[in-house]
Backbone as CSV, one residue per row, in Angstrom:
resi,resn,N_x,N_y,N_z,CA_x,CA_y,CA_z,C_x,C_y,C_z
1,PRO,15.858,8.242,-1.962,15.360,6.859,-1.376,16.613,6.275,-0.482
2,LEU,16.168,5.259,0.250,17.343,4.793,1.139,18.212,3.848,0.554
3,THR,19.410,3.644,1.103,20.160,2.582,0.660,20.041,1.497,1.761
4,PRO,20.329,0.378,1.230,20.478,-0.984,2.289,20.778,-0.756,3.625
5,ASP,21.925,0.005,3.473,22.656,0.446,5.119,21.713,1.511,5.796
6,ASP,20.856,2.357,5.323,20.380,3.532,6.004,19.504,2.852,7.184
7,PRO,19.003,3.688,8.109,18.135,3.314,9.246,16.909,3.242,8.484
8,LEU,15.898,2.720,9.115,14.264,2.619,9.010,13.669,4.037,9.015
9,THR,13.916,5.084,8.291,13.389,6.538,8.403,12.128,6.816,7.637
10,SER,12.069,6.214,6.103,11.193,6.656,5.205,10.350,5.245,4.950
11,ASP,9.173,5.851,4.171,8.061,5.215,3.874,8.324,4.451,2.468
12,VAL,9.438,4.636,1.697,9.835,3.887,0.543,11.222,3.770,0.711
13,PHE,11.642,2.413,0.601,12.990,1.897,0.443,13.168,1.064,-0.914
14,LEU,14.010,1.388,-1.719,14.193,0.734,-2.790,14.935,-0.462,-2.756
15,ALA,14.377,-1.739,-3.474,15.105,-2.985,-3.321,14.950,-3.536,-4.724
16,SER,15.442,-4.873,-4.959,15.395,-5.746,-5.865,14.631,-6.956,-5.568
17,SER,13.652,-7.708,-6.571,13.485,-9.007,-6.283,12.978,-9.539,-7.770
18,THR,13.019,-10.859,-7.784,12.765,-11.542,-9.027,12.040,-12.972,-8.634
19,PHE,12.566,-13.486,-7.945,12.157,-15.097,-7.837,11.459,-15.414,-6.646
20,SER,11.685,-15.342,-5.438,11.241,-15.894,-4.376,9.931,-14.977,-3.655
21,CYS,9.393,-15.461,-3.042,8.248,-14.860,-2.222,8.142,-15.422,-0.947
22,TYR,8.381,-14.366,0.216,8.488,-14.701,1.536,7.544,-13.916,2.351
23,ALA,6.559,-14.489,3.188,5.752,-13.823,3.853,6.322,-13.645,5.417
24,ALA,6.496,-12.645,5.940,7.128,-12.432,7.132,5.881,-11.896,8.167
25,MET,5.184,-12.518,8.661,4.059,-11.725,9.115,4.014,-11.455,10.619
26,SER,5.080,-11.601,11.245,5.239,-11.282,12.662,6.176,-10.115,12.744
27,SER,5.145,-9.084,12.897,5.695,-7.520,12.752,6.400,-7.337,14.301
28,ALA,7.479,-6.744,14.095,8.104,-6.179,15.324,7.270,-5.199,16.219
29,LEU,6.274,-4.457,15.459,5.324,-3.725,16.150,4.518,-4.049,17.399
30,TRP,4.512,-5.529,17.276,3.852,-6.202,18.375,4.754,-7.185,18.934
31,SER,5.958,-7.523,18.713,6.627,-8.547,19.272,7.888,-7.600,20.325
32,GLN,7.730,-6.395,19.947,8.942,-5.574,20.820,8.609,-5.772,22.600
33,GLU,9.522,-5.774,23.119,9.631,-5.956,24.371,8.933,-4.795,25.335
34,LYS,8.423,-5.150,26.313,7.678,-3.630,27.025,8.898,-3.153,27.912
35,PRO,8.686,-1.647,27.559,10.156,-1.079,28.190,9.883,-0.826,29.917
36,ALA,10.969,-1.049,30.568,10.795,-0.851,32.010,11.012,0.739,32.392
37,GLY,10.329,1.390,31.782,10.644,2.982,32.180,9.344,3.526,32.889
38,SER,8.920,4.591,32.466,8.111,5.466,33.460,6.748,5.060,33.377
39,PHE,6.544,4.266,32.434,5.056,3.878,31.985,5.160,2.471,31.400
40,ARG,3.833,1.773,31.531,3.727,0.671,31.077,2.882,0.468,29.959
41,ASP,3.433,0.037,28.974,2.560,-0.112,27.541,1.402,-1.271,27.459
42,ASP,0.382,-0.696,26.786,-0.892,-1.549,26.812,-0.663,-1.872,24.905
43,TRP,-1.233,-3.193,24.754,-1.105,-3.366,23.238,-2.536,-2.884,22.639
44,ARG,-2.961,-1.582,22.699,-3.991,-0.971,22.149,-3.351,0.167,21.435
45,PHE,-4.060,0.632,20.304,-3.288,1.620,19.346,-4.678,2.619,19.025
46,TYR,-4.190,3.840,18.874,-5.485,4.921,18.365,-4.803,5.627,17.582
47,ILE,-5.549,6.119,16.709,-5.027,7.120,15.426,-5.710,8.650,16.242
48,VAL,-4.860,9.573,15.831,-5.438,10.908,16.261,-6.388,11.557,14.916
49,VAL,-7.743,11.899,15.267,-8.482,12.045,14.163,-8.694,13.711,14.201
50,LYS,-8.282,14.396,14.976,-8.393,15.827,15.231,-7.111,16.359,15.978
51,GLU,-6.441,17.372,15.237,-5.015,17.896,15.616,-5.165,18.387,16.879
52,CYS,-4.274,18.206,17.535,-4.221,18.717,19.153,-3.069,19.370,19.776
53,THR,-3.040,20.155,20.433,-1.704,20.616,21.416,-1.877,20.525,22.679
54,VAL,-0.928,20.155,23.044,-0.697,19.637,24.842,0.281,20.688,25.398
55,GLU,0.016,21.117,26.424,0.792,22.004,27.466,1.401,21.147,28.454
56,LYS,2.752,21.295,28.464,3.343,20.693,29.863,4.063,21.759,30.445
57,PRO,4.089,21.491,31.869,5.008,22.580,32.746,6.415,22.307,32.303
58,GLY,6.993,23.515,32.130,8.141,23.981,31.869,8.651,23.180,30.477
59,GLN,7.684,22.975,29.562,8.165,22.504,28.304,7.410,23.340,27.092
60,LYS,7.873,23.378,25.954,7.240,24.086,25.043,5.778,23.071,24.711
61,THR,4.900,23.837,23.767,3.552,23.533,23.433,3.753,22.183,22.553
62,LEU,3.413,20.894,22.582,3.417,19.911,21.939,2.361,19.889,20.544
63,ARG,3.040,19.783,19.455,1.627,19.670,18.160,1.448,18.248,18.155
64,ILE,0.162,17.680,18.059,0.077,16.203,17.837,-0.791,16.170,16.424
65,PRO,-0.128,16.018,15.140,-1.085,16.124,14.218,-1.917,15.060,13.918
66,ARG,-3.099,15.586,13.025,-3.984,14.473,12.765,-3.433,13.559,11.959
67,GLY,-3.649,11.993,12.052,-3.114,10.896,11.712,-2.057,10.328,12.574
68,SER,-1.558,11.072,13.639,-0.454,10.482,14.500,-1.150,9.051,14.860
69,LEU,-0.011,8.382,15.140,-0.418,6.943,15.811,0.037,6.962,17.290
70,GLY,-1.042,6.331,18.200,-0.602,6.337,19.597,-0.684,4.857,20.190
71,GLN,0.040,4.626,21.202,-0.102,3.594,21.907,-0.712,3.682,23.447
72,VAL,-1.466,3.101,23.855,-1.911,3.040,25.229,-0.848,3.088,26.050
73,CYS,-0.667,3.893,27.111,-0.008,3.488,28.202,-0.338,4.149,29.528
74,GLN,0.072,3.870,30.614,-0.003,4.372,31.887,0.947,5.203,32.661
75,GLU,0.996,6.543,32.757,1.797,7.349,33.139,2.163,7.149,34.796
76,ARG,3.348,7.167,35.085,3.806,7.078,36.698,4.503,8.171,37.125
77,ASN,4.464,8.317,38.385,5.150,9.654,38.885,6.331,9.107,39.178
78,SER,7.257,10.094,39.778,8.767,9.706,40.026,8.736,8.592,41.252
79,LEU,7.750,8.321,41.954,7.930,7.224,42.782,7.458,5.744,42.217
80,GLY,7.041,5.863,40.965,6.668,4.517,40.225,5.241,4.285,40.395
81,ARG,4.467,5.047,41.039,3.116,5.020,41.054,2.199,5.467,39.947
82,THR,1.288,4.453,39.423,0.337,4.864,38.402,-0.387,6.108,38.458
83,ILE,-0.483,7.031,37.750,-1.095,8.156,37.491,-2.636,7.743,36.662
84,PRO,-3.724,8.066,37.387,-4.817,7.651,36.754,-5.232,8.466,35.817
85,PRO,-5.819,8.309,34.657,-5.977,9.414,33.553,-7.249,10.159,34.114
86,SER,-7.486,11.449,33.557,-8.628,11.909,33.766,-9.715,11.478,33.156
87,LYS,-11.088,11.911,33.527,-12.166,11.605,32.868,-12.271,12.110,31.428
88,GLY,-12.512,11.302,30.489,-12.684,11.546,29.170,-11.432,12.041,28.488
89,LYS,-10.220,11.435,29.070,-9.063,11.484,28.551,-8.258,10.164,28.283
90,ARG,-7.422,9.919,27.453,-6.693,8.956,27.002,-5.262,9.081,26.927
91,SER,-4.347,8.271,27.864,-3.099,8.183,27.931,-2.218,7.815,26.629
92,LEU,-1.676,8.541,26.067,-0.883,7.605,24.743,0.514,8.032,24.771
93,ARG,1.160,7.127,23.913,2.842,7.252,23.736,2.632,7.326,22.256
94,ILE,3.053,8.741,21.782,2.854,9.148,20.288,3.801,8.180,19.506
95,LEU,3.707,7.465,18.650,4.678,6.568,17.951,5.493,7.242,16.940
96,ASP,4.866,8.491,16.604,5.469,9.173,15.524,6.537,10.436,16.174
97,GLN,6.465,10.441,17.361,7.575,11.270,17.898,8.171,10.736,19.153
98,THR,9.288,11.002,19.221,10.169,10.304,20.252,10.013,10.805,21.595
99,ASN,10.121,9.909,22.543,9.787,10.102,24.018,8.482,10.934,24.478
100,VAL,7.465,10.939,23.718,6.090,11.889,23.807,4.916,10.973,24.538
101,VAL,4.516,11.178,25.618,3.464,10.559,26.181,2.639,11.858,26.519
102,VAL,1.142,11.760,26.190,0.513,12.931,26.089,-1.256,12.224,26.697
103,SER,-1.867,13.122,27.264,-3.028,12.585,27.877,-4.096,13.633,26.773
104,VAL,-4.867,12.939,25.799,-5.741,13.615,24.963,-7.216,13.243,25.218
105,ASP,-8.026,14.151,24.373,-9.467,13.870,24.681,-9.629,12.668,23.976
106,GLU,-10.569,11.830,24.652,-11.206,10.799,23.699,-11.948,10.692,22.832
107,ARG,-12.433,12.143,22.477,-13.166,12.424,21.310,-12.196,12.586,20.064
108,ASP,-10.983,12.926,20.478,-10.202,13.261,19.315,-9.225,11.983,18.741
109,VAL,-9.677,10.882,19.118,-8.566,9.873,18.958,-9.666,8.849,18.595
110,MET,-9.365,7.532,17.572,-10.191,6.448,17.218,-9.288,5.031,17.318
111,GLU,-9.673,4.146,17.814,-9.277,2.931,18.504,-9.019,2.191,17.099
112,LEU,-7.809,1.534,17.042,-7.402,0.753,15.470,-7.351,-0.807,15.702
113,GLU,-7.782,-1.751,15.309,-7.369,-2.936,15.460,-5.888,-3.389,15.170
114,GLU,-5.232,-4.112,15.652,-3.723,-4.255,15.580,-3.326,-4.563,14.376
115,LYS,-3.813,-5.259,13.429,-3.511,-5.485,12.122,-3.419,-4.233,11.316
116,LEU,-4.354,-3.432,11.318,-4.565,-2.261,10.636,-3.361,-1.221,11.296
117,ALA,-3.393,-1.121,12.497,-2.353,-0.088,12.920,-1.029,-0.543,12.465
118,GLU,-0.453,-2.063,12.142,0.660,-2.454,11.904,0.834,-2.163,10.416
119,LEU,-0.279,-2.042,9.792,-0.158,-1.580,8.100,0.210,-0.318,8.108
120,LEU,-0.839,0.796,9.020,-0.493,2.180,9.069,0.843,2.740,9.326
121,PHE,1.240,2.027,10.219,2.498,2.665,10.797,3.559,2.682,10.094
122,PRO,4.169,1.986,8.863,5.261,2.758,8.152,4.974,3.835,7.196
123,ILE,3.546,4.298,7.271,3.290,5.529,6.638,3.820,6.663,7.410
124,THR,4.909,7.368,7.003,5.606,8.422,8.006,4.897,9.904,7.627
125,ASN,3.892,9.959,6.521,3.343,11.064,6.585,1.947,11.115,7.298
126,CYS,1.801,11.736,8.340,0.561,11.572,9.189,-0.880,11.952,8.420
127,GLU,-0.755,12.996,7.497,-1.974,13.448,6.862,-2.159,12.154,5.760
128,GLU,-1.194,11.818,5.105,-1.433,10.312,3.968,-2.024,9.429,4.688
129,ARG,-1.452,9.087,5.960,-2.075,7.845,6.703,-3.679,8.067,7.103
130,TYR,-3.863,9.145,7.535,-5.361,9.499,7.733,-6.149,9.532,6.517
131,SER,-5.561,10.034,5.390,-6.307,10.158,4.222,-6.679,8.312,3.825
132,LEU,-5.727,7.630,4.070,-5.946,6.440,3.568,-6.869,5.823,4.426
133,LEU,-6.920,6.058,5.737,-7.784,5.621,6.746,-9.294,5.909,6.272
134,CYS,-9.595,7.030,5.900,-11.003,7.638,5.615,-11.253,7.497,4.446
135,ASN,-10.605,6.657,3.472,-10.842,6.310,2.057,-11.208,4.803,2.081
136,ARG,-12.549,4.228,2.645,-12.504,2.864,3.056,-12.551,2.210,1.731
137,ALA,-12.979,2.381,0.568,-12.758,1.605,-0.551,-11.528,1.229,-0.847
138,ARG,-10.430,2.249,-0.704,-9.185,2.157,-1.374,-8.335,1.420,-0.100
139,LEU,-8.892,1.642,1.050,-8.118,0.894,2.366,-8.681,-0.792,2.086
140,ASP,-10.010,-0.926,1.922,-10.123,-2.203,1.557,-9.498,-2.900,0.364
141,ARG,-9.108,-2.355,-0.420,-8.600,-2.934,-1.673,-7.010,-3.248,-1.152
142,ALA,-6.593,-2.077,-0.706,-5.218,-2.204,0.016,-5.054,-3.560,0.820
143,ARG,-5.995,-3.585,1.621,-5.712,-4.784,2.744,-5.744,-6.010,1.949
144,ASP,-6.079,-6.268,1.001,-6.495,-7.301,0.115,-4.981,-7.653,-0.656
145,ILE,-4.073,-6.783,-0.346,-2.688,-7.036,-1.201,-1.608,-8.092,-0.151
146,ASN,-1.300,-8.998,-0.988,-0.495,-10.071,-0.268,0.710,-10.525,-1.445
147,CYS,1.441,-11.696,-0.898,2.502,-12.020,-1.832,1.993,-12.406,-2.960
148,GLY,2.187,-12.175,-4.384,1.548,-12.799,-5.443,0.739,-11.801,-6.135
149,SER,0.241,-10.667,-5.211,-0.383,-9.727,-5.999,0.149,-8.749,-6.820
150,LYS,-0.656,-8.585,-8.010,-0.079,-7.632,-9.160,-0.642,-6.265,-8.602
151,VAL,0.355,-5.461,-8.437,0.289,-4.033,-7.928,0.977,-2.948,-8.975
152,ARG,0.664,-1.644,-8.730,1.301,-0.429,-9.141,1.905,0.347,-8.041
153,VAL,3.010,0.859,-8.279,3.901,1.218,-7.408,4.139,2.527,-7.552
154,GLN,3.741,3.749,-6.553,3.937,5.126,-6.575,5.417,5.376,-5.909
155,LEU,6.311,5.389,-6.733,7.844,5.694,-6.139,7.879,7.175,-5.773
156,ARG,7.685,7.899,-6.854,7.810,9.273,-6.532,6.639,10.064,-6.941
157,SER,6.641,11.022,-6.071,5.254,12.024,-6.382,5.267,12.572,-7.578
158,GLY,4.367,12.558,-8.423,4.184,13.295,-9.845,4.583,12.083,-11.209
159,ASP,5.187,11.043,-10.658,5.713,10.054,-11.665,4.602,8.980,-11.691
160,GLU,4.437,8.558,-13.016,3.710,7.407,-13.264,3.705,6.081,-12.466
161,PRO,2.786,5.632,-11.714,3.185,4.320,-10.997,3.665,3.273,-11.946
162,LEU,4.448,2.418,-11.217,5.062,1.416,-11.912,4.417,-0.207,-11.692
163,PRO,4.233,-1.020,-12.664,3.725,-2.260,-12.455,4.672,-3.240,-11.681
164,GLY,4.261,-3.959,-10.916,5.069,-4.989,-10.083,4.267,-5.931,-9.491
165,VAL,4.844,-6.845,-8.536,4.525,-8.001,-8.003,4.693,-8.175,-6.890
166,VAL,3.989,-8.261,-5.500,4.381,-8.413,-4.342,5.359,-9.813,-4.161
167,ARG,6.352,-9.559,-3.669,7.446,-10.563,-3.385,7.675,-11.113,-1.633
168,PHE,7.379,-9.951,-0.970,7.643,-9.837,0.533,6.476,-9.129,1.145
169,LYS,6.054,-9.631,2.389,5.312,-8.574,3.189,5.424,-9.046,4.461
170,GLY,5.893,-8.185,5.477,6.262,-8.299,6.791,7.045,-7.220,7.239
171,ALA,7.689,-7.484,8.298,8.540,-6.518,9.127,10.179,-6.387,8.285
172,LEU,10.583,-5.379,7.989,12.009,-5.168,7.626,13.077,-5.652,8.575
173,LEU,12.875,-5.155,9.943,13.695,-5.458,11.109,12.702,-5.979,12.223
174,PRO,12.636,-7.367,12.007,11.903,-8.190,13.353,12.392,-7.876,14.455
175,ASP,13.806,-7.796,14.788,14.197,-7.759,16.107,14.112,-6.228,16.452
176,ARG,13.635,-5.271,15.781,13.637,-4.130,16.188,12.018,-3.250,16.472
177,ALA,12.011,-2.564,17.497,10.500,-2.297,17.868,9.977,-1.336,16.730
178,LEU,8.495,-1.464,16.744,8.102,-0.306,15.637,8.508,-0.291,14.402
179,SER,8.293,-1.328,13.722,8.870,-1.846,12.073,7.419,-1.678,11.220
180,GLY,6.607,-2.097,11.738,5.238,-2.489,10.890,5.557,-3.369,9.750
181,ILE,4.592,-3.419,8.922,4.321,-4.172,7.957,4.699,-3.301,6.457
182,TRP,5.744,-3.991,5.792,6.217,-3.410,4.589,6.109,-4.507,3.342
183,PHE,5.978,-4.106,2.114,5.936,-4.659,1.212,7.010,-4.761,0.018
184,GLY,7.817,-5.856,-0.139,8.723,-5.797,-1.200,8.037,-6.143,-2.595
185,VAL,8.486,-5.552,-3.739,7.622,-5.678,-4.746,8.638,-5.732,-5.772
186,GLU,8.716,-6.660,-6.716,9.200,-6.786,-7.903,8.863,-6.093,-9.004
187,LEU,9.499,-5.137,-9.319,9.244,-4.153,-10.697,9.242,-4.899,-11.875
188,LEU,8.177,-4.644,-12.689,8.033,-5.212,-14.157,7.946,-4.162,-15.149
189,GLU,8.338,-4.589,-16.238,8.279,-3.782,-17.519,8.879,-2.544,-17.381
190,GLU,8.456,-1.301,-17.427,9.021,-0.119,-17.525,9.760,0.247,-16.123
191,GLY,9.302,-0.523,-15.242,9.753,-0.455,-13.778,11.164,-0.927,-13.444
192,ARG,11.676,-1.989,-14.454,12.836,-2.490,-14.384,14.155,-1.652,-14.382
193,GLY,15.034,-1.735,-13.633,16.212,-0.906,-13.460,15.933,0.347,-12.694
194,GLN,14.691,0.201,-11.904,14.660,1.730,-11.096,14.540,0.941,-9.342
195,GLY,15.238,-0.118,-9.252,15.628,-0.379,-7.907,17.065,-0.364,-7.758
196,PHE,17.026,-0.831,-6.324,18.490,-0.300,-5.637,19.207,-1.572,-5.386
197,THR,18.706,-2.605,-4.842,19.355,-3.977,-4.245,18.905,-4.797,-4.496
198,GLU,19.465,-6.119,-4.229,19.176,-7.398,-4.571,18.092,-8.058,-3.640
199,GLY,17.544,-7.237,-2.934,16.501,-7.688,-1.787,16.846,-7.707,-0.486
200,SER,18.007,-7.282,0.019,18.438,-7.375,1.382,18.272,-5.887,1.872
201,TYR,18.206,-5.922,3.297,17.940,-4.798,4.120,18.888,-4.822,5.319
202,GLN,19.852,-3.938,5.146,20.845,-4.062,6.371,21.334,-5.242,6.756
203,GLY,21.951,-6.147,5.594,22.553,-7.195,5.715,21.580,-8.447,5.585
204,GLN,20.285,-8.226,5.755,19.172,-9.323,5.930,18.691,-9.737,4.406
205,GLN,18.757,-10.787,4.009,18.030,-10.958,2.767,16.664,-11.613,2.932
206,LEU,15.913,-10.509,2.484,14.371,-10.649,2.460,13.887,-11.429,1.592
207,PHE,14.251,-11.259,0.202,14.007,-11.996,-1.003,15.344,-11.760,-1.876
208,ARG,15.333,-12.741,-3.182,16.067,-12.636,-3.922,15.766,-12.123,-5.069
209,CYS,16.447,-11.702,-6.028,16.052,-10.995,-7.351,17.253,-10.238,-8.112
210,GLU,16.929,-10.135,-9.179,18.166,-9.460,-9.965,18.230,-7.787,-9.713
211,ASP,19.510,-7.431,-10.071,19.876,-6.183,-9.329,18.802,-5.156,-9.678
212,GLU,18.607,-4.143,-8.990,17.936,-2.795,-9.518,16.474,-3.252,-9.905
213,CYS,15.671,-4.325,-9.275,14.500,-4.713,-10.112,13.295,-4.609,-9.119
214,GLY,13.270,-3.882,-7.841,12.549,-3.611,-6.660,12.353,-2.899,-5.826
215,VAL,11.488,-2.650,-4.933,11.448,-1.763,-3.836,10.804,-2.412,-2.710
216,PHE,11.052,-1.532,-1.467,10.264,-1.966,-0.474,9.650,-0.701,-0.334
217,VAL,8.224,-0.650,0.029,7.450,0.372,0.311,6.231,0.118,1.325
218,ALA,5.644,1.202,1.908,4.606,1.185,2.646,3.295,0.981,1.759
219,LEU,2.324,0.840,2.539,0.964,0.778,2.114,0.496,1.716,1.121
220,ASP,0.513,2.751,1.498,0.031,4.149,0.690,0.827,4.297,-0.569
221,LYS,1.720,3.405,-0.753,2.339,3.497,-2.208,1.896,2.549,-3.331
222,LEU,0.976,1.734,-2.598,0.606,0.485,-3.444,-0.636,0.597,-3.916
223,GLU,-1.381,0.000,-4.901,-2.649,-0.339,-5.275,-3.000,-1.399,-6.190
224,LEU,-3.751,-2.223,-6.193,-3.722,-3.329,-6.835,-3.841,-3.063,-8.483
225,TRP,-3.010,-3.871,-9.259,-3.181,-3.562,-10.315,-4.274,-4.225,-11.161
226,GLU,-5.189,-3.959,-12.037,-6.244,-4.468,-12.609,-6.105,-4.671,-13.976
227,ASP,-5.867,-5.575,-14.756,-5.680,-5.357,-16.236,-7.205,-4.824,-16.827
228,ASP,-6.706,-3.902,-17.821,-7.839,-3.265,-18.508,-8.562,-4.055,-19.552
229,GLU,-9.296,-5.043,-19.120,-10.091,-5.884,-19.845,-11.113,-5.317,-20.151
230,LEU,-11.890,-5.198,-21.459,-13.241,-4.572,-21.762,-14.126,-5.684,-22.189
231,GLU,-15.265,-5.783,-21.324,-16.055,-7.003,-21.790,-16.733,-6.448,-22.907
232,VAL,-16.826,-7.450,-24.050,-17.266,-6.967,-25.394,-18.408,-8.328,-25.702
233,ASP,-19.499,-7.687,-26.171,-20.594,-8.674,-26.512,-20.335,-8.999,-28.085
234,ARG,-19.921,-7.980,-28.914,-20.013,-8.173,-30.439,-19.146,-7.131,-31.092
235,VAL,-18.382,-7.646,-32.079,-17.851,-6.650,-33.053,-18.349,-6.624,-34.564
236,THR,-18.897,-5.428,-34.889,-19.204,-5.455,-36.320,-18.774,-4.139,-37.140
237,LEU,-18.645,-4.426,-38.590,-18.087,-3.179,-39.198,-19.059,-2.087,-38.938
238,GLU,-18.340,-0.864,-38.915,-18.879,0.428,-38.863,-20.173,0.623,-39.582
239,ASP,-20.178,0.199,-40.767,-21.104,0.485,-42.119,-22.220,-0.489,-42.364
240,ASN,-22.050,-1.570,-41.263,-22.895,-2.530,-41.332,-24.562,-1.861,-40.731
241,ASP,-25.960,-2.235,-41.326,-26.767,-2.083,-40.945,-27.484,-2.903,-39.774
242,PRO,-27.607,-2.744,-38.636,-27.882,-3.472,-37.691,-29.008,-4.268,-37.700
243,GLU,-30.002,-3.577,-38.725,-31.551,-4.254,-38.802,-31.318,-5.252,-39.722
244,VAL,-30.147,-5.350,-40.649,-30.135,-6.475,-41.864,-29.610,-7.876,-41.233
245,GLU,-30.372,-8.857,-41.107,-29.989,-10.013,-40.859,-29.012,-10.802,-41.967
246,GLY,-28.227,-11.694,-41.502,-27.287,-12.490,-42.320,-25.674,-11.888,-42.033
247,GLU,-24.773,-12.484,-42.432,-23.364,-12.271,-42.303,-22.908,-11.380,-43.247
248,GLY,-22.135,-10.340,-42.597,-21.688,-9.170,-43.385,-20.131,-9.766,-43.790
249,PRO,-19.579,-8.701,-44.629,-17.988,-8.970,-45.081,-17.156,-9.023,-44.047
250,PRO,-15.961,-9.810,-44.410,-15.351,-10.416,-43.158,-14.388,-8.967,-42.641
251,LEU,-14.134,-9.008,-41.424,-13.195,-8.124,-40.962,-11.893,-7.953,-41.265
252,GLU,-11.248,-6.953,-41.356,-9.600,-7.043,-42.131,-9.098,-6.001,-41.152
253,ILE,-7.688,-5.958,-41.136,-6.941,-5.087,-40.491,-7.275,-3.572,-41.021
254,ASN,-7.540,-2.680,-40.107,-7.760,-1.143,-40.546,-9.260,-1.180,-40.660
255,SER,-10.095,-2.294,-40.795,-11.459,-2.032,-40.785,-12.165,-1.003,-39.499
256,ARG,-12.873,-0.036,-39.825,-13.667,0.653,-38.642,-14.772,-0.307,-38.183
257,VAL,-14.891,-0.468,-37.171,-15.903,-1.268,-36.357,-16.623,-0.740,-35.380
258,LEU,-17.821,-1.282,-34.875,-18.636,-0.849,-33.786,-18.524,-2.035,-32.727
259,VAL,-18.036,-1.607,-31.336,-17.856,-2.803,-30.443,-18.773,-2.683,-29.510
260,GLN,-19.622,-3.808,-29.349,-20.870,-3.238,-28.528,-20.438,-3.990,-27.025
261,THR,-20.397,-3.096,-26.020,-20.020,-3.147,-24.907,-21.177,-3.151,-23.943
262,ARG,-20.888,-3.489,-22.598,-22.213,-3.395,-21.564,-22.596,-1.743,-21.531
263,ASP,-21.650,-1.061,-21.738,-21.712,0.409,-21.617,-22.077,0.961,-22.996
264,GLY,-22.378,0.193,-23.948,-23.020,0.952,-24.839,-22.003,0.663,-26.085
265,PRO,-22.346,1.034,-27.531,-21.411,0.816,-28.427,-20.253,1.831,-28.414
266,GLU,-18.797,1.108,-29.051,-17.766,2.190,-29.000,-17.025,1.864,-30.240
267,ARG,-16.640,2.917,-31.004,-15.986,2.783,-32.131,-14.225,2.640,-32.123
268,GLY,-13.713,1.811,-33.237,-12.709,1.439,-33.059,-12.270,0.957,-34.509
269,THR,-10.773,0.683,-34.447,-10.057,0.137,-35.732,-9.471,-1.133,-35.538
270,VAL,-9.639,-2.211,-36.285,-9.234,-3.576,-36.042,-7.553,-3.336,-36.478
271,ILE,-6.769,-3.900,-35.613,-5.694,-3.667,-35.503,-4.955,-5.367,-35.620
272,PHE,-5.843,-6.222,-35.215,-5.461,-7.716,-35.296,-6.744,-8.480,-35.267
273,CYS,-6.595,-9.556,-36.265,-7.410,-10.302,-36.313,-7.059,-11.882,-36.747
274,ASP,-6.826,-12.631,-36.051,-6.067,-14.080,-36.143,-6.372,-14.956,-35.326
275,LEU,-5.953,-16.044,-35.538,-5.711,-17.025,-34.300,-4.677,-16.773,-33.388
276,LEU,-4.949,-17.065,-32.149,-3.831,-16.850,-31.058,-2.734,-17.837,-31.026
277,PRO,-1.673,-17.573,-31.538,-0.389,-18.652,-31.287,-0.430,-19.358,-30.068
278,GLY,-0.540,-20.592,-30.409,-0.434,-21.767,-29.118,-2.198,-21.919,-28.764
279,ASN,-2.893,-21.146,-29.140,-4.477,-21.483,-28.538,-5.232,-21.459,-29.958
280,GLU,-5.079,-22.064,-30.989,-5.854,-22.000,-32.155,-6.993,-22.626,-32.129
281,SER,-7.216,-23.541,-30.902,-8.503,-23.892,-30.725,-9.352,-23.193,-30.460
282,LEU,-9.047,-21.996,-29.723,-10.221,-20.906,-29.255,-10.889,-20.163,-30.349
283,GLY,-10.153,-20.357,-31.661,-10.824,-19.675,-32.733,-10.021,-18.224,-32.802
284,TYR,-10.697,-17.452,-33.874,-10.049,-16.057,-34.237,-10.403,-15.251,-33.422
285,TYR,-9.526,-14.391,-32.926,-9.654,-13.191,-32.069,-9.362,-11.680,-32.754
286,VAL,-10.086,-10.808,-32.128,-10.208,-9.425,-33.032,-9.482,-8.550,-31.707
287,GLY,-8.406,-7.755,-32.204,-7.784,-6.521,-31.460,-8.107,-5.272,-32.041
288,VAL,-8.744,-4.427,-31.338,-9.384,-3.120,-31.759,-8.781,-2.143,-31.046
289,ASP,-8.432,-0.849,-31.719,-7.753,0.133,-31.068,-9.110,1.090,-30.629
290,MET,-9.049,1.324,-29.571,-10.358,2.165,-29.351,-9.935,3.781,-29.571
């Protein structure tokens, strides 16, 4: 993991957060100044959907992996004159590689809306980026993540995701080009103590929190956290005859019961049967170990 003073080179940066929630939505990916180099940037973005290689005279073959992000540009010759792209080709500056401008087949790329490109850019693994783009259901859920959203965070491959709440969404370095949208998450429950900072990055306080309680991550490390609540129609003792009318014996701790859900009956054991503290007016609640 990165430390608060490390440069922005990974899609996971650990931080800490507890109290405040700030939304910094003006990403540097779009606010960067247009360079006065050998090409002019256009504010259109593409993702490579088929791996390709590019041959350039006097240079080694360039490999452009599937999932790479590219920004439209116009190449110019040594005299500063625009070089028109060939028919069926698209001139792109590859954002995942340094100083790489290529002409690729239009069939091998797909245009992205700006906000989507902004969300995908911090994902450094091109194949993970492409996989997320292709999983429309997961992508649609992920795009709903905002400050205050309850999420699960995949910090390390193979580990169980940790619960948390989004406290920051925006660019980590607003004054630097190509930053994209990152998420600052307050870790909850078993995640506490697995962060690294108090919510700052390179001296900039993005949100405040207790030490070692949060993270900054890219979109692919998050999923919305939905509480596992089972919709229950009725709970009855397992030995009750469903055809017999009338009230059966009362439920007790360790009673074996049938829980009637929308998906059919499920067996379980009563582990709680009482009024809820502070909500006595709601009546008795039954907790069942399924």
